[in-house]
N, C-alpha and C positions, 0 to 999 in steps of 0.2 A: 337239132335233134332233141327229142323229148327226154331221152335217157341222159343226154349230156346236161340238160338243164336241171335234172335231178341231182346230178353230182355237184353242180354249182350251188344248188340250194343247200345241199348237205354242208358244203364248206362254209357258206354264209351262216348257216346255223351254228357251226362250231365257233366261228369268230363272234357271233352275237352273244353266245352263252359264255365264252371266255371273257368278254367284256363285262357281262353281268357278274361273273365270278370275281373280277377285279374289284368292282364296287362293293360286293359283299365282304371280301377280305379286308378292304379298306375300312368299311364300317365296323367290322368286328375288332380290328386292330385299334381303332380309336373309341372303343366303347367306354373307356375311362378318361378320355381327353375332354377337359373342360372346354366348352363352347364349340365342340365339334358338331357340324351339320351333316346328316347322312346323305350319301350319294345314291342315286337310283339309276337303273338302265331300263328304258322302255323300248319295246320292239314294235316295228310296223312292217306290214308285209309289202312286197314289191310284186306288181302284177305285170306280166308280159302276154300280150295277145289275149286279153280278156273278153273277146267277142263271143257272145252266147251262140251255141250251135255250130261252132267252127269245126268240131270233130277232133281237133287236137288240143293238147294243153302243154304249155311250157312253164316249168316252175321258175318263179322269179326269185324266191328266197326271202330273206328278211334283212331289215335295215335297223340299226341300233342308234338310239339317242340317249345321251346321259345328262343329268343335271344334279345340282346340289340343292337340297331343300332348305334354303337359308331362312325362309319365313317360319319354319317350325321352331318351337321353343322347348329347350330342355328344362329339366327340374332345377330349381334354385337350391344350392347347398350352402349351408352356413359355414363360416369360417371365423377365425379370430383376428384377421388382419383388417383394419378399418378401411384400407384402400383396395380390398378385394371388391371389385365392382361387377354388378350384373344389371340387366335391364328387365323390369317386370312388365313385359309387353313389347310393343313394337319400338324400333329405333336402335341405333348403334352408337358406340363411343368413337369419337374422332381420335385417330392415332397416326403416327408416322414412324418410319424406320429410324433407328439411332443415327444412321449415317447422314440423315437429312435434318437432324435436330437444329443445327445452326444455319441452315439454308434460309434464303430470303423466303418470307411466307408465301409470296406469289409463285415461287418456284418449287415449293415443298409439295410432294405428291399427297393427295388426300387419300387416306386409307381408313378403314372402319373395322371394328371388332364388337362382338356382343358382350364379351366379358374379358376380364383381365385381373391378374394379381399384380398390382402396381406397388413398387417400393422405391425408395430414393437410392440413387447411386452416390458416388463420392462427391459429386457436385450438386446434390439435392434434387436432381431430375427424377420425376416419377416415371418409371418404365417397368416392363415385364422382364423376366429373365431371358426371353427370346429377343429382347431389344426393341419392342414396340413402346414408343414414348407417348404418354397421354397428353392431349391438346386441350386448351381451354381458353376462355376469354378472361383477361386479367382484370381484377377490381382495383379501384383507387384506394387511397389511404383511409377513406371513410367506409370502405366495403361496398361501394357502388360500382356496378358493372355498366360500362358505357354501351351505347347502341352500336352493334357491329353488323356488317352485311351477312345475310343468312344464306346466300347462294354461292358463297366463295369462302375459302379458308384463309383469306388475307389476314383477318383479325385474330386468328388462332395463334397461341404461343405454347411451347412446351411448359408443363406445369413444373415449377420449381419450389421445393420446400427447404428452406434453410433452417436447420435444427437449431442453430445458435442465434436465430434472430430474435430481437426484442421488439416490443410495441407498447405504446401507452394510449390511453383513450381519454381525451379531455372531456371535462364535465360541461354539458350544454343545457341540461335540464335539471331542476331540482324542485322538489314538493315539500312545503313547510307546513307542518301541522303543529300548532302551539295553542295551549289554553292560557288566557291572560286572566288574572283574578279580578272579578267584577267589583269586589269591595274597594279596590284601590282607586277607582274613578269617583268615589263618593266624597262629599265635602268633608274636610278635616283630615284626609289621608296624607301620608308623608310625601306622595309623588316621587317615590324612588324608582329609578330606571332599572328595568330587568334586562340583563345581558344574555346573549346567546351566540356561540360560535359554531359555525358549520364548516367542515372541511370540504374542499372541492379540489379537482386536479387540473393543473394547467395544461397548455399545449405540449409542453416538454415532459409531461408526467410528474411535475413537481407538485407538492402538497401546499395548497393555499387555503385561506379561510375567508368566509363572509361573516363578518361580525355584525349582529343585530342588536339594537338597543330599543327596547319598548318603554316608553315613558308615558305614564298616565297623565291625562289633563284633568286636573282637580278644580271643580267649580267652587264658587262661594257657597252655594246651597245645592242640595239634591245630588244627582249623579249625572255626570256627563257622558258616560259610556264611550269615551274617546281615548285614543292613544296615539302618540307620535312614534312612528317606526323609522329609524335611521339605519341604513345599511352601508357599511364600509368594506373596502376590499384590501386584504393584506398585500396582494400582488401589485396594487397601485399605490403602495406606501401608506396605506391606511386612509386613502381619499374616500369621501363619501360618494357612493354611486347611486343613491336613492333616498329620498325622504318622503314619508307619506303620512297623512292623517287618517286614522282608522276609526270608523264609527260603527258600533255594534247595536243590533236590535235588542229591544227589551220587551217586545210584545209576547203574548201568551203562545202564539203559534211559532215564531221564529226567534224566540229569545235566545241570545248568546251567539248568533251567527252575524256575519258581516252585513251591515246596512249600507255602507258607502265606503269608497276609498278615494281620497283626494291627493292628487299628486302635487307635492311641494317642489320636488326636483327629481331629476333622474328619468328612468324609463316609464312609459305609459302603462296604465292598467287596462287590461282587456277584460271587460265584464262578461264576455261570452264564454270564455274558458277559464277565467280567474287567474290570469297570469300577469306578472310584471316583466317587462322587457328590459332587463338589466344589461349594461355594458361593462364587463370586467376587463382586466388588463389583457387577457387572451382573446377577447372577442365577445359576441353576444351570449347571454345566458338567460334562459327562460325560468322564472321563479313562480311557482304555483302557490297562491295563498288562499285559493278558494273563490267560488263565485258568490254573488249576493245571495244570502239566505242558505248557503251551503254549509252543513254542520261538520263537513270533513276537512276544512281548511283551518284558518285562524278562528278561534272562538273566544268568548269572554263569559266564563261560568264560574260560579262558586268563589272560593278564596285562594285557590292554588295556581301557581305558575308551573306549567309542566309541558315540555316538548313531548307530544304524543305520537307523532309520526313524521319522520324526516327521511325522505328517500331522494336518491340522485343517481345519475348514470356516471360513466367514467371510471377509470381505474389508474393506479400508478403503473410505472413501466414494469412489464412482466416478461418472462422467458417462455418460449414455446414449449408446450407440454404434449400436445396431441393435435392430430389433423383427421378430420372426418368429412365425408361427403353426405349431404342430405338427399331427400327424395326428389328435390328440384334441380339437382346437379351442382349445388353450390358447395365448394370445398371451403371448410371453415377451420380456422386455427384457433386453438384454445391455449390461453396463457395462464401461468401459475397464479396470477392475481385474479382469475375468474373472468377476464376479458375474453370475448369471443368475436372474431372478425372474419368476414368473408374475404378470401384472397383470389378465388377464381370461380368462374362458372363453367361447367362442362355441358355444352349443348348436346342434343341427340340428333344424329344424322338419319334422314329417312330418304328412300327413293321409291318411285312408283312401283317397280318390280324388283324386290329383293333377290328373287331367284335368278335374275339376269346379271347379278354382280359377278365380277371376275374373282374367282377364289385363288388366293395365294397362300403360302405357308403360314404357320402359326395362327390359324383361324382368323386371318385377316382378308379383307375384301376391298376391291376397287370398283368404281363405276364403270360402266360399259354402255354402248348404244342400246342394248337390250334392257338394261336396268332403268335408264332414264336419268336425268340430272338430279343431283342431291339437293336437299334443303335442311337447314339446321333449325331445330325447334327447341324451346325451353322444355325441359322434361315435364311430362304431364299435359302439355298443350298440344293441340291438334291430334294426329293419330298416335303419338308416342306415349309410351308408359312411363313409369317412375323409375328413378335410379335407386338401386338397392346396394348399400354398403354392407360390409361384413358377409359377402355372399359371392358365389361363383355359379355360373350356369353349367349344368351337366351336359353330357353328350346326348344327342337325340337318337342314338342307336338303341334299337330294341333287339338284344342278342337272341332271344327266343325266335323272334320273327326272321332275323337274319339266318339262323341255323336252318329254319324250315325252308327258306328260299335257297339255301345251299343245297339241301337234298333235292329240291325240284330241279335246280340248275344242273346238278350232277346227272340226274336221270335224263334230262333233255339233252345234255352233251353227249351222253352215251347212245342215245337214240339217233342223233345226227350222225355219230361215228358209224352206227350200224347201217344207216342209209348209204354212206359212202362205201362201206364194205360190200353191201348188196349190189350197188351199181358197178363196182369193180368186178364182182362175179358175173354179172349180166354181160358186161363188156367182154370178159374173158370167153363166155359162151359164144358171143357174136364172132369173136376172132377164130373160134374153134369150128365154125360152120364149114370152112374150107381148110382142109388139112392136106 
């Protein structure tokens, strides 16, 4: 009966707008929730007997579908916590619930979130106040991250920051810039050796020294422009790790720069990059003395002996002072000696259809058949954006728009209720035909 279908359509309208009202109230309630993605309710009509010219019409009513617009991005809000993390673009942070923190990586459920305020707990684990634990790929002692599978979370580990940890950085490269006095290679000079000591750091953070001795080669007549450089290592008990004969150019164009380096003993000289490959007690060390004709390495000018530029990497043992995450997702620890080391890399998780993800509490999501399989990218690669520290993503709720929808929903709900009231009155008239 047509009038009965009108009643059903009115009831369907009430249910549909009640569903929309639920999404609106959820959106307004979470207008200040970091990382919240607004929900929407869409209506589709139902058609019953839609044959043209039938002469009768039955109301089908309305059907409601809801979804959460996860691919929308809220504004980034600055904070003072370095491990407040947001994503500037597409991609999500891999997380897991605290209860699964110690589970086997293959059995740990993969969860994702777009933002979070992570702080260490009593065991140093980075997690949010709601118990979402940040996951990442661990780096080795040199700060290098190995290659892990990108389509599974097997390689991911909970990020652990030990506030009382210490670390040292051994010296592996050194650059030596020294000017040798040209007058001391002339005939009649005393031939006195010029000493120089340079500190470096061993594998255990100990302070060691490389001791250099520059001895001029004095000819019988004229000027030789040659020096003998002997290098000894304190960590090796003062043993010689290299001896070299240095010859300097005296031409108008390249006067004072290196002309040749002859190896007497020790590591080889690489003329391409101007380095000596030394072997000290802790392992190999690359010493840059300058390329042939390079005025920035060892030089022989004027009458003064002067170390003009000595640089090296490495640092003594230091205490952890700060932890930050960079735009590529690398978590870096800073120590009070100035040493900075990468300790984790946080990849960004992406799926073909973000809106198809399963929404769970605390602004976290899980994959579903509608979302498609996930893949983990380095931040900034592929479709993903950059990682932003000291920031949170705000809610995507537009309160003004939600209030406008609230007014429209209220009016539509009242109209459907009026339809039901009218149908009730018409049915009452029908029953009153026979009295």
